[in-house]
C-alpha positions as CSV (number, residue, x, y, z in Angstrom):
1,M,0.0,0.0,0.0
2,C,2.9,2.3,0.6
3,E,3.8,2.3,-3.1
4,I,0.3,3.3,-4.0
5,I,0.2,6.1,-1.5
6,A,3.5,7.4,-2.9
7,L,2.4,7.2,-6.5
8,R,-0.9,9.0,-6.1
9,P,0.4,12.6,-5.6
10,V,2.9,12.2,-8.5
11,F,0.5,10.5,-10.9
12,P,-3.0,11.6,-9.7
13,K,-4.8,10.6,-12.9
14,S,-3.2,7.1,-13.2
15,D,-4.9,3.9,-12.2
16,V,-2.9,1.4,-10.2
17,L,-3.6,-2.3,-10.5
18,L,-2.7,-4.8,-7.9
19,C,-0.6,-7.8,-9.1
20,W,-2.8,-10.9,-9.2
21,Y,0.0,-13.0,-7.9
22,H,0.1,-11.1,-4.7
23,I,-3.6,-11.2,-4.1
24,L,-4.2,-14.9,-5.1
25,P,-4.5,-15.9,-1.4
26,L,-7.5,-13.6,-1.2
27,R,-9.3,-15.4,-4.0
28,K,-8.6,-18.8,-2.4
29,K,-10.0,-17.6,1.0
30,T,-13.1,-15.8,-0.2
31,I,-16.1,-16.0,-2.5
32,F,-14.7,-13.4,-4.8
33,S,-13.7,-14.2,-8.4
34,F,-11.3,-12.1,-10.4
35,S,-13.5,-12.5,-13.5
36,M,-16.4,-10.5,-12.1
37,Q,-18.0,-7.5,-13.8
38,R,-18.5,-4.5,-11.6
39,I,-22.2,-5.3,-10.8
40,D,-21.3,-8.8,-9.8
41,F,-18.5,-7.5,-7.6
42,E,-20.9,-5.0,-5.9
43,E,-23.6,-7.7,-5.3
44,T,-21.0,-10.2,-4.0
45,A,-19.5,-7.6,-1.7
46,K,-23.0,-6.8,-0.4
47,D,-23.7,-10.5,0.2
48,F,-20.3,-10.9,1.9
49,L,-21.0,-8.0,4.3
50,T,-24.4,-9.4,5.1
51,D,-23.0,-12.8,5.8
52,F,-20.4,-11.3,8.1
53,E,-22.5,-8.7,9.8
54,D,-22.1,-10.5,13.1
55,F,-18.3,-10.1,12.7
56,P,-17.8,-6.4,12.6
57,A,-14.0,-6.6,12.5
58,V,-14.1,-8.7,9.4
59,S,-16.7,-6.4,7.7
60,Q,-14.7,-3.3,8.7
61,Y,-11.4,-4.8,7.4
62,F,-13.0,-5.8,4.1
63,K,-14.6,-2.3,3.6
64,R,-11.5,-0.5,4.6
65,Y,-8.9,-2.5,2.7
66,W,-10.5,-4.4,-0.1
67,E,-14.0,-3.2,-1.2
68,R,-13.0,0.4,-1.9
69,I,-10.1,-0.7,-4.1
70,G,-12.0,-3.5,-5.9
71,R,-11.2,-2.1,-9.3
72,T,-7.5,-2.6,-8.6
73,W,-7.8,-6.3,-8.2
74,A,-11.1,-7.5,-9.7
75,D,-11.3,-8.1,-13.4
76,F,-13.7,-5.2,-14.0
77,G,-10.9,-2.7,-13.3
78,R,-8.4,-4.3,-15.7
79,C,-9.2,-2.5,-18.9
80,Y,-5.6,-1.9,-20.0
81,N,-3.3,-3.7,-22.3
82,H,-0.1,-4.5,-20.4
83,G,1.2,-7.1,-22.9
84,D,1.6,-10.4,-21.1
85,S,1.7,-8.8,-17.6
86,D,-1.0,-8.7,-15.0
87,T,0.6,-5.8,-13.1
88,N,1.6,-2.3,-13.9
89,N,4.5,-2.6,-11.5
90,L,7.2,-3.6,-14.1
91,V,9.8,-3.9,-11.4
92,E,8.1,-7.2,-10.6
93,R,8.4,-8.7,-14.1
């Protein structure tokens, strides 16, 4: 997250995508699929929060760290051609 925070002031109009390799554990542990469209993501996030409403720490964590940046890791936010790369952090290639 530090890299994203550092990039925002310098490149305020740029989109930052999270590397799928680094977020694969999230997919394995949750009901979220990377191939979702925006509406599917929003509906699944709503269902997730409803399912976990008795666990406020989980709900708050999801809302604070994952839901608001869904376009950086779910498929609906990946509308860019990066060649054969699933990240825009070319240092990781």
